[in-house]
N, C-alpha and C positions, 0 to 999 in steps of 0.2 A: 413456551420453551422452544428454542430454535431447532430446526432440523439440522442433522449433523453436517450435511455437505455446506450448508450456510455457515455454520460455526467454523469449519475448516477454512473456508474462503475468508471469513472475517479475520481469523488469526493471520492468515497469509497476508491479507491487505495491511493489518496492523503491523506486522514485523517489517514490511516494506515502507509504510507510510510514516511511523513514529519512532524515532530513535532517541536515546537519552540525551537531553539538550544540555549544553554546558551552562555553567552559572557564573554570572559576574557578581561579585560580592561587593559592593561599595566601590566608590571612586575617589581617588586622591584628589583634593582640591588643588587649583593651579598654584595657590599661595598658601603656606602653612599658616594655621591660626596662631595667634599670639599664646606663648606658653612660658611656663617657668623654665629657666635655663637648666638643661640636663634632664628635663622630664621627657617621656615618649611623646612624639607628635600625635595629635588628635585629628582625625579626618572629619570631613563636613558632617557624616552621619553618625559621629560619635565613637568611631572605632579607633582604638588606640593604635599607634603606628605599629607596635610589635604584633598585636593581634591581627591587624590587616595584612601584615607580612605572612603570618602563619596561615591565614585563610587563603591567600593568593597561592601559596606553596601547596596547601591541601587541595585546592582546586586543580592545580596542575597534576597532582597524583591521580585525581579522579579521571582527568582526561586521559592520562596514560594507562588507564586500566588497573590502578592500585586503589580502587575505591574501598576495599575491605580494610587496608592498613590506614587509609584516611579517616575511616569511620571510627576506628578505635580512639583516634586523638580528638575527633569531633565529639564523641559521647563524653569524653572527659571535659571538653570545653562546655558542653551543654548542661554539665552538673553544676558549673558555677552559678552563682547568684549575685547579681543578675546575669543572664545568659548574654554573652557578647553579641552585638548586632551582627547578622549575616550568618551566624553559626547554624541556625534552624534551617535556613534556607539551603546552605551548603549540605547539611546532613540529608535533607530531602533529596538533593541531587545524587548524593552517594548512595542512598537507598533505592533510588529510582534506577540507577545504573546497574544495580544488582536484582532488578525485578522484584524489590520488596515494596510493592506498591501501596499497601495498607499503612506501613510505617512511614513511607515517604509522604503520604497524604497527612498523616498526624504532624510530621515535621513542618511541611508547608503551611498547615493550618496554624501552628504555633508562631511561625514567622510572621503570618498575616496579623495574628493577634498582637504580636510585639510591635509591628509597624503596619497599621491599615492601609498605608500608602505604598506598600511594597508591591508594585506592579508585577514584578518578575515572579514572585511567589504566587500572586494571583493566577498568572498565566500557567505557570508550572504545576500548580495544583489542579487547574482545569484539565491539563493533559493527563495528569495522573489519574483523575477520576475517570477519565475516558478509557484509560488502560484498565481500570477496575471494572469496567462495564456499567458505569453510572452516568450515562450521557445526560439524563435530566439534571443531575447535580452539576455536571461539567459546564452546561450551557451558560448560565449566568456569569460564571467566572471568565469564560472564554469571550463571552460579549462584553465584559468589562476591559478586558486587555486582549485584543484580538490583533493587534499590529505585530508584523513580523520584526523581532528584534534579534540582537546577537545572542540571546539566551536560548533561542530555540532553532533547531535545524529543520523544522518543518513549518509551513505557512499555517498559523492557527486558524486561518479561515477554513482551510481544508478540514482541519480536526472538527471545527465548529460545524462545518456543513454535514460531516458524518454524524455527529451528535444529533442534529436536527433530523436527519434520516431515521435514525434509531428511535427518536422520540416521536416519529410520525409527522414532523412539521416540514413537509416537503418543499412548500414555497419557500420557507426561510433557508432551507438547504440550497435551493436554486439561487437565492440572493447571495448567499456566502460564496458559492462556487463562481458566481458571476463576479463579485469583487475580486476574487483571486486571479481571474483571467482578464478583468477589465472589460466586461461586457455589461451593458444595461440589464438590469435584472429581468425585465419583461421582454427582452428581445429573443429572436429566434435561435441565435447562437447559445444564449443562456439556457433555454429550454433543452436544446440538444445536448449541451455539455452535462446538464443535471441528469438527462436520461442515460448518458453513458455511464455516470457514476452509480446511478440506481441499478443499472443492468449488473454492474460489477458486484453489487451487494444482493443481487437476485430479487430485487424489488420489481418483479417483471410488469404487473399491471400499470403501476405508476410510471415505470419507465416508458412503456408503450404510450401512455397518455401524454407524457412530456414531449416525446418524439413526434407524435402526431400533431401536437400543438405547435411545434417548431415549423413543421411543414405548412401548417395553416398560415403562420405568420409570413413565411417565405417559402412558396412552392419550389423554388429553384435552389434550395439550400443544400450545398454539397454533403454527401454521405448520410442524410437524413433516411433515405430509403435503405441504405446499407445497415444502419443501426436498427431500423425497424425489422429488417431481415434477421439480424443477430438476436434481437428479442423474440421473434417468432421461432427461430431455431432453438433457442435455449428452452422454450416451452413446448418443444416438439410439434409445432404447427408448421409442418414442412411445406405444404402448399403454399401458405402465406409467406413463408421465408423465400421460396423460390421466386414468387411473384415479386417481392420487394428487391431481391437481389438483381433480377432481370431489369426492373426499372433503373436501378443504380447503374447496371452495366451500359444501358443506353445513354445515360448522362455522362458516365465517366469510363469510356471504353478501354483506356490504358491503365486502369487500376487493377493490377494483377491480383490483389487480395479479394476483389469481388468474384473473380472466376474461381479462386481457391474455395470461398464459401459456397458458391454454387455447386462445386464439385462435391463438397461435403453434403450438402443438402440433397443433391441427387443421389448420392451413394446411400443415403439413410432411407430413401424411398425405394431402393432396389433398382434405380434406373442407371445401371453401370456404363451403358453406351454414352450417355449425356454426361455422367460423372467424369469419365475418362476424357472426353472432349474438353470439358471445362477445365480440368487440371492440366491437360496439355497446353491450353491456352495461358493458364496461370504461369506455367513453367517458362513459356517463351517471354513473358513479361517480367517475370521475377526469377531469373536463373540462379540467383544466390540465396533464395529463401528455402529452407528445408521443408516448409509446410506441404507444398505440392508433391514433393518426392515421397513424403511419408503417406499422403493420402492416396497417391498413386499406387504405392506398395500394398496399402490396405485394400483398395478396390481390386487390384489384380489377384491378390490372394482370395477374395471372395468369388473371382471369376475362375478360380482353380488354375491360375497361371503363376505358379511359384517362381519359375525361372526368371520371368520378366520383372515380377515383384522384388526379387532379390537384386536385380540391377538398380532399381530405384533406391532401395532401402540402403544398400551398401554405399551408394552416393550420399545419401542423407547422413549416414554415420560418419563418413569422412568429413562432412561438412560441420557436423555437431555431434560428438561422441557422447554427450551428457544427457541425451533425451532417452528416457527409459521407454518410451512408446516405440522408438525406432528399434531398440534392442529386443523388445517383446515380439514385434512383427518379424525381426530377423529370425528369432527362434522359431516361429511358426513356419517361416519360409524354408529354413534349413530342415526342419522336421518333415515337412512335405516333400523334400528332395532326397529324404533318407539320410541326411548328415546329422546324425544323432548327437556326436560329440559337440559340433559346432552349435546345434540347437540348445543343448544343456548350458553351454558357456554363455550364450546370449541371454537366456532365461535368468541366469544367475547374475549376470551384469545388470539386467533390467531390475531385478528385485533389490539388488544393492543400491542402485541409484534412487529408486523410489522410496526405499527407507530412510536414505540420507536426507532426502528433500522433503519428507513429510513435516508439516509445522508441528512444534511441540507445544503442549498446553502449558502456560506459565503458571507456576504455583505462587498463589497468593498467600503469604505467611501471616 
């Protein structure tokens, strides 16, 4: 059973990475087949002209957010015997767009049974099984139809790689990510890329192993030490994190994000003097990034200097008013300065933003 933070991260990643893919239902041949005069045209996949027109219209309804209305008509068409080609596939898409993943899986399975060569339904069912939390079942389908097509809005190699990760097949995940980015599977960039993705999913030990392997293959690889620092920071190994960030700083002295991460690491160790120095350096290199301003405000609050903290936090809020952490820290600064009304306002704003941004668990019906 997954720990809650990992579940939340997984849901967040899924919401960003996989969106309801549009469906193409059959293609009209370049020349009409011979037919009896006055009879409806028949497409190459056996769909009557009037049915093809209806399916195209229903697909447009789904794309325009009218999936529920389209589904009523598709249910009626699915009750016909035999079921017109393309109906089950389109029903699957309509159900998928409404987050009814179990029903969508059944529809795509019916489409595959009706036409074993329907690669669109194979791929879409793989994506659906991934959304259902069944990566092992999704893998063979995505392996069979893993090319990016007009039917999907996300590269299936990415979803396949995520399935491999959840199934513990890390080398295969690295290979899938490498294909997506055009790297040789056993190259240093492929190992570093896979390490980054594994860190996002909180697979810290294997992420560290892959990043270390990347450095072994290419000791001068940019950002490898930075990634090892991020992994160490995520595991609260602060001394290791600082060491790795310092190594990256020497190699890449103009990267403001490295100083930002160093400031965060030093702050966590309680070395606020070095934290402030690193964050000021980050600010000079990245004046349009809110991160250093927020961290400076946080460090100054810990140093009991709310007036100085307020200056940085108000600047961060002007740059980005949608960050709940900024408003929370502003509330702390105002409270320390005796401005109770302002503090209450900022805390309420922070809570409202945080509640609105929390990922919602998707109901599988």
